[in-house]
N, C-alpha and C positions, 0 to 999 in steps of 0.2 A: 240243391244241388250241388250251389256251390257252399255251402255251409256245412254238406259229409263229405266233400272236397279239404277243406278249411280243418276237418273236428279229422279227418283218417290224418293230413297234414303234422295237425300236435302230436300226434299217436305217435306215427315215424318218427317225430324227432325230438319223443319220452325216451324211446326205448332205443334210439341211440345214443343219448346222454347216458341209458344207462346201463348198457353195454360195455362188459371188461375190455381193455386193448387184448391183445396175444401176440406173445411173444417175447422171448428167453433172456432180454436185456438185461441188468441190472434197473434201471432206471423203469424198463417194464415191470417186472417187478416188485418195486418201490412202489409204482400207481399203482397195479393191481392190488397194495397192501395197503396204501392209501382205502381204494375204493371201499374193499373191505371192511374197514373199520366203519366206515360210515353209513355202509348197508345199514353194517351192525347195530349202530346206533342209531341208525333210521327204520326199523322194521319197523313195519303200522302191526298192528293190532292180526290185521283183515286185511288184504291184498285188495283191489278194486277193482269192477270187472277191466276184462279185458277190453271191452267197447265203454270202455269208461273217459270224457274227457277232462282233459286237467283243467280247463273251466270251469266247465262245472264242478270240477271235485271244491277248486280255491274256492268259487262262490258259493258254496256249505260251508267254508271252514271261515270264510268273512261274515257269514250272516251268525254262527259260534260264536266270533271273538268281539260283532255286534251285542250280542246279549251280554254280554261276559264287560263291557264294557263301565254299568252305571256302580258294578260294584269295588273298579280299582280305582283307589284313592290316591288323591294327590298326584299332582302333573307331573309328577314319573312314574308310575305306573299308567300312564295314559300316554306316553310315550314309549315307552315299552309295545304295550300296547298296535302304535302306531305304526310303530316298526315292524314289528311283527303278520298283519298287515299290509307291509308295501314289499316283504320278501317272499308273502304268499301270494302275490302280485304276479314277483316278478317270476318265482319256482311259474309258478303254471302259463306264463308268456314266454317266456325262456329266453336265451340269446338273442333270436333272430328272427322272429317276429313282429 
């Protein structure tokens, strides 16, 4: 039960972070444009199901990164993969968890 509540809390925080700001000020307009550009650049091929847990999605992404790691040549490429893994973890957890 506690886990279901924690998942629901993460989903709610996820929706809150992705909901646009509603206002007509110049600052709000810039923010909406910035979010729209980000949204367009990050749009996935397929949306996750509504009941998707961000932690489960992140775990799946990290599994795929681990499969790519052996093919990465050199320390620089591996450092980039490590950075990507860390960013995925940050996205999954969010700023307040």
